[in-house]
N, C-alpha and C positions, 0 to 999 in steps of 0.2 A: 080658183085660180086668183091669183094677186093680180090687182091691176095697178099701174103708176096714173098718181096723180100730179100733176105740174101746173104749177100759179106762176104766171108772167109775173102780176103785180107783188108775188111775195116774194118771189125767186126763190123758189121750195121746191123741193119734191119730196112726195110720202108715195111708198109702197102700203095700198091698204089689201084686208082680206078678211071678209065677215066681221065688218065692222072694227078692226082693231090695224093700228098702224104699226106694221113690221120695219119701218125704216125711214127717216128724214133727214134729209140733207139740205144745205143750202146750195145754188145754181145759178150759173148765170147764162142768161138768155138773150135775143139780139138786141143790140147795139139800135140797130133801125127800128125798136118796136116789133109789135107783131103782126102778122101778115101771112096772106098766102101766095102772093104772086110771084113768079119765077124771078130769079135775079134781082128781087127786092131786100134782099140779105136780111129778111125777116124772119122772127119765128112765127112757124104757122099754127095755128090753133086748131081745134075740132078733137074727134077722137080719133085715132092710129091706133098699129098694131106696130109689134116690135118683129118688122120681117127678118133680120138674122141679127147675130149676135156674134160680133168678130173680135178674134183675140184669146180664145182660153188658151190657158199654158202659158202667154207670153209675158215675159217679165215686166214690173211696174217700169214705167216712163220708155215702155215702147214705143217709137214714134211711126205713126202709119200714112201712110200717100196711095191717094184712090182704093181704101181698103188692107191695103196689104203693110206688113210691117216693111221696111226697111234697112232691117239689120243696124239701125241706128239709136241709142237710149239718149235722150235728154238728159240737158246736164248744162253748167252756166257755159262753157266753154261753146257749144252749140247754139246756145240761144244768143251769144255775142256774133257768131258767123253769120247767124241769118235771124236780126232782129225782128224783120216785118213776120214772119213765119207764123200762119195760123197751125198753134202744132194740138193735130188729134194724137193724142196718147194713151196707150195703155188697154183701152178698148173699147170696141163702137156697136152702138145697139142702132142697128138702122131701121128709121120708121119708115111706116109708109100708113099714108091717108086712106081713111073706109066712110069717106064723104063726096060722093062723087060733086064734082063742081066747086066744092067748098075746099076741100085740100087732097081728092085724087084723082087722076086724068087732066088732060089741059094742060092749059101754064098756072095751074094749083096744087099741081103733083109734088107730093112730099117724097115720096120718094124720088122722084127723078132730079129732085133740086139737092139729092144727096145731105135730107136733115140726117140726123146723129142725135143721142147722148154719147159724150163722150168725154175721155179724160185730157187736163191740160194742164201746164204745168203747177204746180203747187204752191206758187208765190201769186199768182192772177187772184185777184179778187172775186169770192164769191156773193151774193147777196145783190151784186151789180148787173145791169143787162150791157155788156159789154162785149159779146158775141157777134162772127158775121151771119146766125140763122141758125144756127144749131144751138142744142143746152151741152154747155159746159160743165163738169164737175170737178172737184181733185182727185186725183188718183185711187186714195185707200177707200172714200166713199162710191167710187163707179164702181171697185171691185166687190165692194160689200153687195150695193143693186145687183151684180151682174148675176153673182151667186142663189139670188131672188127670182130670175125670171127667167124667161125662155121664148123662144120665138114663138108668135102667138099672142103673148100677151098683151092687153091692151093697154095702151096710154091715154088718156085724157090731158089736153092743153088748156088752159084757159088762162083769163086777165083776173 
């Protein structure tokens, strides 16, 4: 089974399997930097697992709220109507921490913090830490990643 390697310092995501890189893309992690605390707006570090893959079959740019498609599709008109919205688009890979006390349970629980790897507007920059805690990707990159993983895929997030 492949695993996902996320580097906060390099703003990069790779899928590795048996010493081979199957996929690589630029990402955007938290503007507030790395950290595990609830309500910190930080990207949690450590070993995680994909708990759920959400959005199979939805069109590119489908808008999600609370992990559900809204029947909206992201476009510039919608962006103008909601200029401050943190767009979650196309697919969601919902992460769950595996390290009790570090990123699982209590006030550091990644899943309870609703930390995802998710799509975002394609005009947002990648390679810069600008998210609210999640790991953002351009939609085409996320679609490629989504096809390589399943629930249970391990995800290592490190500086």
